[in-house]
C-alpha positions as CSV (number, residue, x, y, z in Angstrom):
1,M,-7.8,-4.0,-3.3
2,G,-5.0,-6.3,-2.8
3,R,-5.4,-9.2,-0.5
4,K,-3.1,-7.7,2.4
5,T,-5.2,-4.5,2.2
6,W,-8.2,-6.6,2.6
7,D,-6.4,-8.4,5.6
8,S,-5.8,-5.3,7.0
9,L,-9.4,-4.1,7.3
10,P,-10.9,-4.8,10.5
11,P,-13.4,-7.7,10.3
12,K,-16.4,-5.5,11.1
13,F,-15.6,-3.5,8.1
14,R,-15.3,-6.5,5.7
15,P,-16.6,-6.3,3.1
16,L,-16.7,-2.6,2.5
17,P,-20.4,-1.6,2.5
18,G,-22.5,-0.3,-0.6
19,R,-19.7,-1.3,-3.2
20,L,-18.3,-4.4,-5.1
21,N,-15.2,-5.5,-3.2
22,I,-12.8,-7.1,-5.6
23,V,-9.5,-8.5,-3.9
24,I,-6.5,-9.1,-6.3
25,T,-4.5,-12.1,-5.2
26,R,-2.2,-14.7,-6.7
27,Q,-3.7,-17.3,-4.3
28,S,-6.1,-19.1,-6.5
29,E,-7.9,-20.9,-3.6
30,W,-8.5,-17.5,-1.8
31,Q,-12.1,-16.6,-0.7
32,A,-13.8,-14.4,1.7
33,A,-17.5,-13.6,2.3
34,G,-18.7,-10.5,0.5
35,A,-15.5,-10.2,-1.8
36,Q,-14.9,-11.4,-5.3
37,R,-11.5,-12.7,-6.2
38,A,-9.4,-11.6,-9.2
39,G,-6.0,-13.0,-10.2
40,S,-4.8,-10.0,-11.9
41,L,-5.6,-6.4,-12.4
42,D,-7.1,-7.3,-16.0
43,E,-9.5,-9.7,-14.3
44,A,-10.4,-7.2,-11.7
45,L,-11.2,-4.6,-14.4
46,R,-13.3,-7.0,-16.3
47,H,-15.4,-7.4,-13.1
48,C,-16.1,-3.7,-12.9
49,P,-19.4,-2.3,-14.0
50,A,-19.1,-0.6,-17.4
51,G,-19.2,3.2,-17.3
52,G,-18.8,3.3,-13.6
53,D,-15.8,4.4,-11.5
54,A,-13.3,2.0,-10.0
55,W,-11.7,2.9,-6.7
56,I,-8.3,1.6,-5.9
57,I,-7.6,1.5,-2.3
58,G,-4.1,-0.4,-2.1
59,G,-1.9,-1.8,-1.4
60,A,1.5,-0.5,-2.9
61,E,1.6,-3.1,-5.8
62,I,-1.9,-2.3,-7.1
63,Y,-1.3,1.3,-6.7
64,A,1.8,0.9,-9.0
65,Q,-0.1,-1.1,-11.5
66,T,-3.0,1.3,-11.8
67,L,-1.5,4.8,-11.4
68,P,-0.5,4.9,-15.4
69,L,-3.9,3.9,-16.2
70,A,-5.9,6.2,-14.0
71,S,-7.3,9.5,-15.2
72,T,-8.3,10.8,-11.7
73,A,-6.7,10.1,-8.3
74,V,-8.4,11.2,-5.0
75,V,-5.6,11.1,-2.1
76,T,-6.2,11.6,1.6
77,D,-3.4,13.8,2.7
78,I,-2.9,13.5,6.5
79,E,-1.1,16.4,8.1
80,A,1.0,14.2,10.4
81,S,3.9,11.8,10.1
82,F,3.5,8.1,10.8
83,E,5.8,4.9,10.8
84,G,5.2,2.6,7.8
85,D,6.5,-0.1,5.7
86,A,4.4,0.5,2.6
87,F,3.9,3.5,0.5
88,A,1.9,4.6,-2.4
89,P,3.9,5.6,-5.6
90,Q,4.8,9.2,-6.2
91,F,2.9,11.1,-9.1
92,G,4.9,12.3,-11.8
93,P,4.8,15.7,-13.7
94,D,1.7,14.6,-15.9
95,W,-0.4,14.6,-12.6
96,V,-2.0,18.1,-11.8
97,E,-3.6,18.9,-8.6
98,T,-7.2,20.2,-9.3
99,G,-8.8,20.3,-6.0
100,R,-8.4,20.2,-2.0
101,E,-10.9,19.9,0.6
102,R,-9.4,20.5,4.1
103,H,-11.1,18.7,7.1
104,L,-10.6,18.2,10.8
105,S,-11.2,14.8,12.6
106,A,-13.2,14.4,15.6
107,T,-9.8,13.9,17.3
108,G,-8.3,17.1,15.9
109,L,-6.1,15.5,13.1
110,A,-5.9,17.7,10.0
111,F,-6.4,16.1,6.6
112,S,-7.2,16.9,3.2
113,F,-9.0,15.0,0.2
114,V,-6.7,16.0,-2.7
115,T,-8.0,15.5,-6.3
116,Y,-5.3,15.1,-9.1
117,Q,-5.9,14.7,-13.0
118,H,-3.7,12.7,-15.0
119,H,-2.8,14.4,-18.5
120,S,-1.4,11.5,-20.4
121,P,-2.5,9.6,-23.5
122,H,-2.4,6.4,-21.7
123,A,-4.9,7.4,-19.0
124,Q,-8.4,6.0,-19.0
125,E,-11.3,5.8,-16.6
126,I,-10.7,2.9,-14.5
């Protein structure tokens, strides 16, 4: 995740439990308890365990860097409109929806977990 995404998490959820938290930032002195700093996407990927999955959770710049490399994307599609100032990049025609699980939150908000597969020679497991 990017540093702004880390900062946007409520403190009680930092670090995210049960996983390696890698924060990509250009700030060379940045540090936070429970997080590992990486200065670039390449450095972050080197910290990931071999053969495992890497989950990208934002922000917009990190999504843009990783989308061409990814083989699978799992997106939360919330069935409502919200104000915002940062957006994930759009999927191109080489992405195909392969699954959709619809859910309803405790407050009645409808959402789906949507899985896409990337059919590109440049896609890899990240």
